[in-house]
C-alpha positions in Angstrom: 107.1 -16.5 24.3 103.6 -15.4 23.3 101.6 -18.0 21.5 100.7 -17.3 17.9 97.1 -17.0 16.8 96.2 -20.4 15.1 94.1 -20.1 11.9 92.2 -22.7 10.0 91.5 -21.7 6.4 88.5 -23.3 4.7 88.0 -22.8 1.0 87.5 -25.2 -2.0 89.9 -23.1 -4.1 93.6 -24.1 -3.8 94.5 -20.7 -5.1 92.6 -18.9 -2.4 93.9 -21.2 0.3 97.5 -20.5 -0.8 96.9 -16.8 -1.2 95.3 -16.3 2.2 98.0 -18.5 3.8 100.7 -16.3 2.4 99.0 -13.2 3.6 98.7 -14.5 7.1 102.1 -16.1 7.3 103.7 -12.7 6.7 102.5 -11.6 10.2 104.7 -12.9 13.0 101.7 -13.2 15.4 99.7 -15.5 13.2 100.2 -19.2 12.3 98.2 -21.0 9.6 97.7 -24.2 11.5 95.6 -26.0 8.9 93.5 -25.8 5.7 90.4 -27.6 4.5 88.7 -27.7 1.1 85.1 -27.7 2.6 83.2 -27.6 5.8 83.2 -31.4 6.3 87.0 -31.6 6.2 87.1 -28.6 8.5 84.9 -30.2 11.1 87.1 -33.3 11.1 90.2 -31.1 11.6 89.0 -28.8 14.4 90.0 -31.1 17.3 93.5 -31.6 16.0 94.2 -28.1 14.6 92.5 -26.3 17.6 92.1 -23.0 15.7 91.7 -19.7 17.4 90.2 -18.2 14.2 88.5 -19.8 11.2 88.7 -18.1 7.8 85.7 -19.5 5.9 84.5 -19.5 2.3 80.7 -19.9 1.8 80.2 -21.6 -1.6 81.9 -25.1 -1.3 81.0 -28.6 -2.3 79.7 -31.3 0.1 79.4 -28.9 3.0 79.3 -25.2 2.4 80.0 -22.4 4.8 76.4 -22.0 5.9 76.0 -25.7 6.6 79.4 -25.6 8.4 78.2 -22.9 10.8 74.9 -24.6 11.4 76.8 -27.8 12.3 79.1 -25.8 14.6 76.1 -24.4 16.4 74.7 -27.9 16.9 78.0 -29.2 18.3 78.5 -26.0 20.4 81.8 -25.3 18.6 82.5 -21.7 19.2 85.5 -20.3 17.3 85.5 -16.7 15.9 84.9 -17.0 12.2 85.9 -14.6 9.4 83.9 -15.0 6.2 85.5 -14.7 2.7 82.6 -13.2 0.7 81.8 -12.7 -2.9 80.7 -9.2 -4.0 77.6 -10.3 -6.0 74.1 -9.9 -4.6 73.9 -13.6 -3.9 77.2 -13.3 -2.0 75.8 -10.5 0.2 72.7 -12.6 1.0 74.7 -15.7 2.0 77.3 -13.6 3.9 74.6 -12.0 6.1 73.1 -15.4 6.7 76.5 -16.5 7.9 76.6 -13.5 10.3 73.2 -14.5 11.6 74.6 -17.9 12.4 77.5 -16.5 14.4 80.3 -15.4 12.1 82.0 -12.4 13.6 83.1 -10.5 10.5 83.6 -10.8 6.7 86.0 -9.5 4.0 85.5 -9.3 0.3 87.4 -11.8 -1.9 90.0 -10.6 -4.4 88.7 -8.9 -7.6 89.4 -10.8 -10.8 92.1 -8.3 -11.7 93.7 -8.5 -8.3 93.3 -4.7 -7.8 92.2 -5.1 -4.1 94.8 -7.6 -3.0 96.7 -5.1 -0.8 93.6 -3.9 0.9 92.4 -7.4 1.4 95.6 -8.4 3.0 95.4 -5.5 5.4 91.8 -6.4 6.3 92.3 -10.1 6.8 95.4 -9.7 8.9 93.9 -7.0 11.1 90.7 -8.9 11.6 92.4 -12.2 12.5 94.5 -10.3 15.0 91.4 -8.7 16.5 89.4 -11.9 16.6 92.3 -13.9 17.9 93.1 -11.6 20.8 90.0 -11.5 23.0 89.1 -8.1 24.6 92.0 -6.4 22.9 92.0 -3.1 21.0 92.1 -5.4 18.0 95.1 -4.2 16.1 98.8 -3.9 17.0 98.2 -2.6 20.5 100.7 -4.8 22.1 98.3 -5.5 25.0 96.7 -8.7 26.1 98.0 -12.2 25.6 96.8 -15.0 23.4 94.7 -17.8 24.8 93.3 -20.9 23.1 89.5 -21.3 22.7 87.2 -23.7 24.5 85.7 -25.8 21.7 82.8 -27.2 23.7 81.4 -24.4 25.9 81.8 -20.7 26.6 84.2 -20.1 29.5 83.3 -16.6 30.6 82.8 -14.8 33.9 79.5 -15.6 35.6 78.3 -11.9 35.3 78.8 -12.1 31.6 77.3 -15.5 30.9 73.8 -14.0 30.2 75.1 -11.6 27.6 73.9 -12.8 24.1 76.9 -11.6 22.2 79.6 -13.5 24.1 81.3 -15.4 21.3 82.3 -18.5 23.3 86.0 -17.9 23.6 87.9 -17.3 26.8 87.8 -13.8 28.3 90.6 -12.3 30.4 92.2 -9.1 31.6 89.0 -7.5 32.9 88.7 -3.8 32.1 87.4 -1.5 34.8 85.5 1.4 33.2 85.0 3.1 36.6 88.7 4.1 36.5 87.8 6.4 33.6 84.2 7.5 34.3 83.5 10.0 37.0 81.5 8.4 39.8 78.8 11.0 39.7 78.0 10.1 36.1 78.9 6.4 35.9 75.4 5.2 36.8 73.5 8.3 35.5 70.9 7.6 32.9 71.4 10.8 31.1 71.2 14.5 31.7 68.2 16.7 32.0 67.5 17.2 28.3 64.9 15.5 26.0 66.5 13.0 23.6 65.8 13.7 20.0 68.1 11.4 18.2 69.9 8.0 18.9 73.1 7.5 16.9 75.1 4.2 17.0 78.6 3.3 15.8 79.5 -0.4 15.5 81.9 -2.6 13.6 83.3 -6.1 14.1 80.6 -8.3 15.6 78.0 -5.7 14.8 75.6 -7.5 12.5 74.8 -10.1 15.0 74.6 -7.6 17.9 72.2 -5.3 15.9 70.0 -8.3 15.1 69.8 -9.0 18.8 69.1 -5.5 20.1 67.1 -3.6 17.4 64.0 -5.8 17.7 63.8 -4.7 21.3 62.8 -1.2 20.4 59.0 -0.9 20.6 56.9 0.2 17.6 56.1 3.5 19.3 59.7 4.4 20.2 59.5 8.2 19.8 63.1 8.9 18.7 64.8 8.3 15.3 67.8 6.0 15.1 70.8 6.3 12.7 73.5 3.7 12.6 76.9 3.3 11.1 77.8 -0.3 10.8 81.2 -0.8 9.0 80.3 -2.8 5.9 81.4 -2.6 2.3 79.2 -1.1 -0.5 76.8 -3.7 -1.9 76.0 -5.3 1.5 74.3 -2.6 3.5 71.0 -2.6 1.5 70.6 -6.3 2.0 71.6 -5.9 5.7 68.9 -3.2 6.2 66.3 -5.3 4.5 67.1 -8.2 6.7 66.8 -6.1 9.8 63.5 -4.6 8.6 62.0 -8.1 8.6 62.6 -8.6 12.3 62.2 -5.1 13.8 58.9 -3.3 14.8 60.4 -0.1 13.4 61.1 0.6 9.8 64.7 -0.1 8.8 66.2 1.2 5.5 69.5 2.0 4.0 69.9 5.8 4.2 69.7 7.9 1.1 70.4 11.6 0.6 67.3 13.6 1.6 65.8 10.9 3.9 64.1 12.5 6.8 65.3 11.6 10.3 62.0 10.9 12.0 60.5 8.7 14.8 59.6 5.2 13.7 62.6 4.8 11.4 66.0 3.3 11.7 68.5 4.4 9.0 71.6 2.3 8.2 74.5 4.2 6.6 75.3 2.8 3.1 78.6 1.2 2.5 79.8 3.7 0.0 79.3 7.1 1.8 79.5 8.9 5.1 76.3 10.0 6.7 75.9 13.5 7.9 72.8 14.9 9.6 71.7 18.3 8.4 69.0 20.6 9.6 66.6 21.7 6.9 63.9 24.3 7.3 61.3 21.9 8.6 63.2 18.8 9.6 66.5 17.1 9.9 67.6 15.0 6.9 70.5 12.8 5.8 73.2 14.0 3.5 75.5 11.4 2.0 79.1 12.4 1.4 81.5 10.3 -0.7 84.9 11.5 0.3 88.1 10.1 1.9 88.1 7.4 4.6 87.9 8.7 8.2 89.7 6.5 10.7 90.1 4.0 7.9 86.3 3.8 7.2 83.5 5.0 4.9 80.9 5.2 6.4 82.5 6.5 9.6 80.9 6.6 13.0 83.1 9.7 13.7 81.4 11.6 10.9 77.9 10.6 12.2 78.7 11.5 15.8 80.2 14.9 14.9 77.2 15.9 12.8 74.8 14.7 15.6 76.7 16.9 18.0 76.4 19.8 15.7 72.7 19.4 14.9 71.3 18.0 18.1 73.9 18.9 20.8 72.6 18.1 24.3 69.5 16.4 22.8 71.6 13.6 21.2 72.2 10.1 22.6 75.2 8.2 21.2 76.2 4.6 21.6 79.5 3.0 20.6 79.6 -0.7 20.3 81.7 -3.8 19.5 84.5 -3.2 16.9 88.2 -3.0 16.3 90.0 0.3 15.9 89.0 3.7 17.2 86.3 5.0 14.8 83.9 7.2 16.7 85.9 7.0 19.9 86.9 10.7 19.7 83.9 12.5 18.3 81.4 10.7 20.6 83.0 13.0 23.1 81.5 16.0 21.2 78.1 14.8 22.1 79.0 14.3 25.8 80.6 17.8 26.0 77.5 19.3 24.5 75.4 17.8 27.3 74.2 14.7 25.5 74.3 11.1 26.7 77.0 8.6 25.7 76.9 4.9 26.2 79.5 2.2 25.5 79.1 -1.6 25.2 81.0 -3.4 27.9 84.0 -5.6 27.5 82.5 -9.1 28.0 79.7 -8.7 25.5 81.9 -7.2 22.8 83.3 -9.4 20.1 86.2 -7.0 19.9 86.6 -4.4 22.7 88.3 -1.7 20.6 86.1 1.2 19.8 84.2 1.3 23.1 87.4 0.8 25.2 89.2 3.7 23.5 86.1 5.9 23.9 85.9 5.0 27.6 89.7 5.7 28.1 89.4 9.0 26.4 86.8 10.1 29.0 84.0 10.3 26.4 81.5 7.8 28.0 79.0 8.3 30.7 77.4 4.8 30.8 78.8 1.3 30.2 76.3 -1.5 29.6 76.4 -5.1 28.3 74.7 -5.7 25.0 71.4 -7.0 26.5 71.0 -3.9 28.7 71.7 -1.2 26.0 68.2 -0.9 24.6 66.5 -1.0 28.0 68.9 1.7 29.1 68.2 3.9 26.1 64.4 3.5 26.6 64.7 4.4 30.3 66.7 7.5 29.4 64.2 8.6 26.7 61.3 8.0 29.1 63.0 9.8 32.0 64.1 12.8 30.1 61.3 13.0 27.5 61.8 13.0 23.7 61.2 15.1 20.7 57.6 16.1 20.1 
């Protein structure tokens, strides 16, 4: 019989602990193995509870969520952590700080009127399933088997040990992308066309991954970058500001009319899809507030599709860590137009969902670990030239 995913819930509110416990207990693959009312109690329980996922509040007495994550880092305790976040501006700031400390994902706490309870339950269950099933598609795929985490040190294949995004839990069921990528393109660094745009789609585990790779782009990088990171409205502006402080390039939350130009990284806002549109003299951003696409707004699929339409063979797209399949289909539009497509590899992905499906669909030319993605992009731009 397959082991259940063991969850430790850490929140000072008895109401929230009870609510989240009921949500998780309704899924047969999840077991609430313990609860704690602050970070200190949680640290004392980890050895006995042996959680596979921690659901963590931030504002708590005695030891809050930030202090708990800092202590876990000191003790080399590496368990995938899902943050329960408040919507307010202060909540966004603390949530992003938690992501910088290693939290894998976050969801927004219930509204006072309870109007988002159903969506919260869906999000928390799907995310716990994703984080608790290493290297899986993330949600209801029936693949992979559950393993318990190493609480003292990462136990990963030697070839993956140097990757900065490995979360510290056991990896298994190695995926061979060569099965899906034609050998004549598996190692190719692009086609024969100048790169004029880099577009990135990323989800679960993305904030930490982007903080690691974006500072590696040089100040004179000659190509604009547009990113969809799945994140609720109210968080993306703070996220863009935090990236701007550590990146040589300008980073800002995208707004309608923003020019897509070298020297700038645009982050899709949490309330709208980003489409690229060609104006008379330049390419600009058009924000579209409409229905969810693949369960998301913003959606990587929308960004990739518009990049294929506007840039075609001159686009380079990268699909990275995240659960689900957003972007996995339309990234193929860029490849079929003659552009370059890159996927993050299995071992450096917190959740190997979006990239895996893109690879299996035959939409990826290159597969790289997290720490090789930016050097690969730079090599391709330098080899093939860029926009003037």
